[in-house]
N, C-alpha and C positions, 0 to 999 in steps of 0.2 A: 729825392729833392722835390720841392713843389713844382707842379707843372704850370705855374702861372705864365701867361704870355708876357713878353717884354712890354714895359710901359710904353715904349715908342710905338708899339703896334696897336695898343688899345687906347692911347691918349685921346684920339678924336671922339671915341665912344664915351669916355669918361666926361669929356667936356659937354657932349650933347645931353648926357644924363643929368649933370649938374644944372644945366640950363633949362631942363624940362622938355627938350625936344625928343628924347628917347627914354622910354621907361627903364627903370632899374630892374636888375634881376631880383634884388631883395631890398627891403627897407625895414630897419629896426627902429621902432618909434618909442618915445617916452622913456628914454634911458638917462642915466647920469654918466656923462662922458668924462672919463679920466683922461685929461689932455696932458700928455707927458711933455709937450713942447712948452706950454705956458705955465704948467704947474697948477692948473685949475681942475676942479670938479664942476662941470657945467650941467645943471639940471635941465630936464625937459628937452633933451636933444634927440633929433632924428638922424639916422645914418643910412645913406643909400649906397648900395654896392652894385658893381657891374664887372663882369669878367674876373671876379675874385678880388677886385680892388675897390678901395674907397673912392666914391665919386662926389659925395656930398656929406658934410657934417655940419649940422646947423639946427635952428629952432623948428623948422617945418619942412619936411620933405614931400609934402602932398603933391607937388608938381613933378616929382620923380616916379610917381606910382602910376602904373598902367594896368591893362587887363591881365597880363601874365606875371605881374610882380608879386612875389611872396612877401607878405607883410607880417612882421612879428612885433607884438606888444611887449616891451621890456619890463613894463610895470615898475619903473623906477630903479631897476637893477643897474649896477655899474657896468659900463661899457669900456673894456680895457683892451689895449692892443695885445697882440700875441706876446707871450712871455718868452724870454731867451735865457737859457742856461749857459752862462758864459764860459764855464770850465767844468768838465766832468769826465769820469771814466765809467763807461757803461758796464764794463766787465765787473766792477766792484759790486754791482747788484746781482751778479750771476745771471744776467739776462742777455739775450741777443739785442741788437739795435732795434729790430722790429718789435719785440715784446716790450722794450723800454718805451718806445714811442707810443705803443698801445696804452701803456699805463699813464703817461703824462699828458697826452693830448686832451683828454677830458678835463684836465685841471688848467688848461690854458697855455701850455708850453707848445710853441710852434717852431722854435728854432733852438739848436743846441750846438755847442762847440765841443767836440770830443777828442781826447788824446788816448788812443788805444795802446798805451805802452805796456799794459798788463798782458794782453794777448801777444804783443810783440816779444815780450820777455820769454814766451813759451814757443811761439811759432815763427817768430821773426817777421821778415817782410811779407811773407805769404799771409800771415794772420792779419796784418794791417790791411792788405789788399782785400781780404775777405770782408772785413768790416766796412771798408770804403765802398765796395761794390754793393753790399747790402743797404748801406745808408743811402746810396744814390737812388735806390728804387722806392724809397718811402715818400709819403705825401707831406712830409714836414722838411724843414731845412736842417740838414745835419751836416755841419762843416767839420771836416776831418783834419786833424793836425798830425803830421808825421812825428812819431816818438823820437826824442833826442837822446835819451839815456837808456840804452839797452846793451848790456844788463843795467839794471837800476842801481845795484850795489855791488860793483866788481869786487871779487874776493870774499864776499859774504854769502854767496848763493851760487847754485849750479844752474845757470840760465840756459834756455834752449837755443839762444841765438845771440849774436853780437852784431849791432848795426853801427855804421859809420857814415862818413861823407858820401861814399859811393851810393849807398842805399838811399840816403836823403836826396841826392841828386836825381835818382831814378823816380822816387816818389813825387817829387815836385812836378813831374810831367803828367801825373794823373789828374783827371778833370776836377775832382772834388777835394783835393788836398789844398788847404788854404794857407799852410805855413808849417813851421816847426813847432812841435809841442813843447810844453814847459821845460825849459833848460834847468833841470834840477841840479846839475853839477856846477853850482855857482862857484865853488872853489876853483874848479878847472878853468872856467871862463876868466876869473880874476887872475889866474896864474898864466893865462895865455896858452892853455892846453891845445895842442895841434888838432886833435880830433874834434873837440868842441868848436874851435874856431873854423875848422873846415866845414862842419855841418852848418854853422851859421852863415858862412860865406856862400855855400851852395844854395841855401834858402834865399838869401838876398839877391843872388845872381838871377834867380827865377822871378824876382819881383814880388816875393811873398814875405809874410811877417814872421817874427820870432817871438814865441811865447816865453814869459819869464817865470822864475820860481826862485826868488831870493829868500830862503828860509833862515834868516838870521836877523837879530835885532841890531847888529852892528851897522851903523850908517856912516862909517868912516871910509878909508881908502878902498877897502875890499868892495864895499857897495858901489863906489864910484867906478871902480874898475869893471865891475859886472855891468853897470849901466852903459859904460863905454863899449862893451862887447856886443851890443845890438838888440837885446830884448826890448820889445815894444810895449809890453804890459807886465803886470805882476799881481798875483793874488795872495801873496804870503803875508802881507802886512796885517797886523791886528790892532795897531794904534794910529791915532790921528797923525802923529809925526811920521809914521811909515808912509802913509798916503801922500802927505805933503812932500816928503823927500823924493818919492817916485815921480810925482807930477812935475816937480821942479827939474827933473832930469829928462823930461819929455816922454815919460812912460804913462800909459793908462793904468790907473790904480784901482784895485778892488780890495776892500777891507772885509775880513771874514771873522766870524766867531767860530773857531775850531781849534783843534789840537795840532 
């Protein structure tokens, strides 16, 4: 994970840099600021950074520049916040978390949410812990979700492990587990399956979130039963009506172009 100091620890310094009382560590000048809060692209912007955080974003950061400040001329390039991959499986790329991070960091990805259910299908809880620990040592934010459906297709494969509520409960105590990975067994949730409901309950008891995976165009009772089961988000919608239905049920919705 990133070794940024807590905001509470560096806030006085950020204030001093923005006010011009303390020089910034770095100033990027003359860029086009992609402001994701206001939806604007703001030309001729300077950005001052200190302790790895933004201290000033505005038209002129001259007052933030001191003798030791590194100054970079953006020459009109876009200045974009770090990108976040909101749902992925590192193992699909046949890479370790370290090598995946090495590949994506130069393209602007600084955070990712990973669900290592593929390695869990082979190595069980030990495999999840291996990826969790490796991710924790990287200079990017890798948020790990505990796989919810292992094996992923019971009866159709010879899996190396079987995980349930007890394993989920244990994983929720690990420092970098942020919740339960995509609950692919949406028929099980809709039917009140004891294992799935137990995993969801263990996650919520730990104060963490449940990832969704409702891979069906049916937005009738089965969908509503799934939403009532606790998933906080869903990435399986491909139509506008899918996104609207999920948001109306209080879920965060991602639309994707995929099979």
